[in-house]
C-alpha positions as CSV (number, residue, x, y, z in Angstrom):
1,M,-5.1,68.1,4.0
2,A,-6.1,64.6,4.3
3,R,-5.7,62.3,7.7
4,P,-3.5,59.4,8.1
5,N,-5.4,56.5,8.6
6,P,-5.6,55.6,12.8
7,L,-2.9,52.7,12.9
8,R,-5.2,48.8,13.1
9,I,-3.4,47.1,15.7
10,I,-6.4,43.7,15.2
11,G,-3.5,42.2,13.1
12,G,-6.2,40.6,10.7
13,E,-5.0,41.9,7.6
14,K,-1.2,40.9,8.4
15,A,-2.7,37.5,9.3
16,L,-5.3,37.5,5.7
17,A,-1.5,38.0,3.6
18,A,-0.2,35.5,4.7
19,R,-2.5,33.2,4.8
20,I,-2.9,34.2,0.8
21,A,1.0,33.7,0.6
22,Y,0.3,30.3,2.7
23,E,-2.5,29.2,0.1
24,R,-0.7,30.6,-3.0
25,E,2.3,28.5,-2.1
26,Q,0.8,25.2,-1.2
27,R,-0.8,25.3,-4.5
28,G,2.6,26.2,-6.4
29,M,0.8,29.6,-7.5
30,S,3.3,32.1,-8.5
31,Y,1.8,35.4,-8.0
32,E,1.5,36.2,-12.0
33,G,-0.6,32.7,-11.8
34,L,-2.4,33.5,-9.1
35,A,-3.8,36.8,-10.4
36,S,-4.4,35.2,-14.1
37,R,-6.9,32.9,-11.6
38,M,-8.3,35.7,-10.2
39,T,-9.0,37.8,-13.2
40,A,-10.6,34.9,-15.2
41,I,-13.1,34.6,-12.6
42,G,-13.8,38.5,-13.3
43,C,-11.4,40.3,-10.3
44,P,-8.5,41.4,-12.4
45,I,-5.9,42.0,-10.6
46,Q,-1.9,42.5,-11.2
47,A,0.6,40.4,-9.9
48,S,2.8,43.0,-8.3
49,A,-1.2,43.8,-6.3
50,I,-0.6,40.3,-4.5
51,F,3.1,40.6,-4.0
52,K,2.1,44.1,-2.5
53,I,-0.5,42.2,0.1
54,E,1.8,39.6,0.6
55,K,5.2,41.3,1.4
56,S,4.4,44.9,2.7
57,N,4.2,46.3,5.5
58,P,1.3,47.5,6.5
59,P,-0.2,44.8,3.6
60,R,-2.1,46.0,0.8
61,H,-6.3,46.3,1.6
62,I,-8.0,43.7,-0.1
63,S,-11.5,44.9,-1.4
64,V,-13.9,42.2,-0.7
65,D,-14.3,41.3,-4.3
66,E,-10.4,40.2,-3.9
67,L,-11.6,38.8,-0.7
68,I,-14.3,36.6,-3.0
69,A,-12.3,35.8,-6.0
70,L,-9.3,34.6,-3.2
71,S,-12.0,32.0,-1.9
72,R,-13.2,31.2,-4.6
73,V,-9.8,30.4,-6.3
74,F,-8.3,28.3,-3.4
75,E,-11.6,26.9,-2.9
76,L,-12.4,27.8,0.3
77,E,-15.2,29.3,2.4
78,L,-14.7,33.0,3.4
79,D,-14.5,32.1,6.9
80,D,-11.3,29.8,6.6
81,L,-9.5,32.1,4.7
82,V,-9.6,34.6,7.3
83,Q,-8.8,32.0,10.1
84,P,-5.2,32.9,11.5
85,M,-2.6,30.7,10.0
86,A,-2.5,29.1,13.5
87,D,-5.8,27.5,12.9
88,T,-5.0,26.6,9.6
89,A,-1.5,25.1,10.6
90,G,-3.0,23.4,13.8
91,K,-5.9,21.8,11.1
92,R,-3.5,20.9,8.9
93,L,-1.2,18.7,11.3
94,L,-4.4,16.8,12.5
95,E,-5.2,16.1,9.1
96,L,-1.7,14.8,8.5
97,L,-1.5,13.0,11.5
98,N,-5.1,11.1,10.4
99,T,-4.0,10.3,7.2
100,L,-0.6,8.6,8.4
101,Q,-2.4,6.6,11.1
102,G,-4.9,5.6,8.1
103,V,-1.7,4.4,6.1
104,Q,0.2,3.1,9.1
105,D,-3.4,0.9,9.5
106,E,-3.8,0.1,6.1
107,R,0.0,-1.3,6.1
108,S,-0.4,-3.4,9.3
109,R,-3.3,-4.8,7.6
110,L,-1.2,-5.4,4.1
111,D,1.4,-6.8,6.0
112,A,-0.5,-9.4,8.2
113,E,-1.7,-10.6,5.0
114,Y,1.4,-10.5,3.3
115,K,3.2,-13.2,6.4
116,T,-0.3,-14.8,5.5
117,T,-0.3,-15.4,2.0
118,L,3.2,-16.6,2.3
119,D,2.3,-18.7,5.2
120,G,-0.4,-20.4,2.7
121,V,2.5,-20.7,0.2
122,Q,5.3,-22.4,2.2
123,Q,1.9,-24.5,3.4
124,F,1.0,-25.6,0.2
125,I,4.6,-26.1,-0.9
126,D,5.2,-28.5,1.8
127,D,2.2,-30.7,1.1
128,W,2.1,-30.9,-2.2
129,P,6.2,-30.7,-3.6
130,D,5.9,-32.8,-6.6
131,T,3.3,-29.8,-8.0
132,V,5.1,-27.4,-7.2
133,T,8.5,-29.7,-8.9
134,S,6.3,-29.6,-11.9
135,L,5.5,-26.1,-11.7
136,S,9.0,-25.0,-11.8
137,M,9.0,-21.6,-13.0
138,V,6.2,-18.6,-12.5
139,S,6.9,-14.9,-13.7
140,G,10.0,-15.9,-14.9
141,Q,11.4,-17.3,-11.4
142,S,10.8,-20.7,-9.3
143,V,8.4,-21.3,-6.7
144,A,11.3,-21.8,-4.1
145,E,13.3,-17.8,-5.4
146,I,10.1,-16.3,-5.2
147,V,9.1,-17.9,-1.5
148,K,12.5,-17.0,-0.4
149,V,12.4,-13.4,-1.3
150,A,9.0,-13.0,-0.1
151,K,10.3,-14.4,3.1
152,S,13.4,-12.4,3.2
153,D,11.8,-9.4,2.6
154,I,9.8,-10.4,6.1
155,V,12.6,-10.9,8.2
156,K,13.9,-7.7,6.9
157,A,10.8,-5.7,8.0
158,A,10.5,-7.7,11.2
159,K,14.5,-7.0,12.0
160,S,13.7,-3.3,11.4
161,K,10.3,-3.9,14.0
162,V,12.4,-5.3,16.6
163,A,15.5,-3.4,16.2
164,N,13.9,-0.5,17.0
165,Q,12.1,-1.8,19.7
166,T,14.7,-4.2,21.5
167,G,18.3,-3.2,19.8
168,T,21.7,-5.8,18.9
169,K,20.5,-8.5,21.0
170,A,17.0,-9.0,19.2
171,D,19.2,-8.2,15.9
172,A,20.9,-11.5,16.8
173,E,18.2,-13.1,17.3
174,M,16.9,-12.4,14.0
175,D,20.0,-13.2,12.5
176,A,19.8,-16.8,13.8
177,R,16.2,-17.2,13.0
178,Q,17.5,-15.9,9.1
179,K,20.3,-18.6,8.7
180,R,17.6,-21.2,9.9
181,S,15.4,-20.8,7.2
182,S,17.9,-20.4,4.6
183,A,19.8,-23.7,5.9
184,R,16.4,-25.4,5.6
185,E,15.3,-23.6,1.7
186,N,18.8,-24.9,0.9
187,K,18.3,-28.7,2.1
188,R,15.0,-28.2,0.3
189,K,16.8,-27.6,-2.6
190,A,19.2,-30.2,-2.4
191,E,16.8,-33.1,-1.8
192,S,14.9,-31.6,-5.0
């Protein structure tokens, strides 16, 4: 009579099963898709075997060949593949936070560049009104209309930022600034 295998308490196979499920799902692969990719690189496996690895309790055992094939399909080092999910999730969160910070920095830079460019256009309009009048249409819109829309975008962005920081008092101040800006724009149009 065969002796039953002793119960394992390390939990590495469950952690690996969770990691395989995570990596497969992150890549949008079905069980069949992962099985076909593993088969294509020389490690034939059925989709049902992958299901058993991920869902059975205890998980189906993984051979060394299967582990190597999984690391190749997922394009991960073996060491990375066998790391606990908590380590993987923490690492992924840090990557996302770094990306978010980079995007925020780029957005701030672009917002500043946008405002500087708009200020330059406004200065040009103020300094050379006859030239602006002669260039009455750009991209199907008048120059004044393009500037008005751009200013409106800046005002909306500033209102949103200020509202998040200080609330309704700042909203009232921004509304007053916007009304003054619109009045100046209407006066300029009437004079043209």
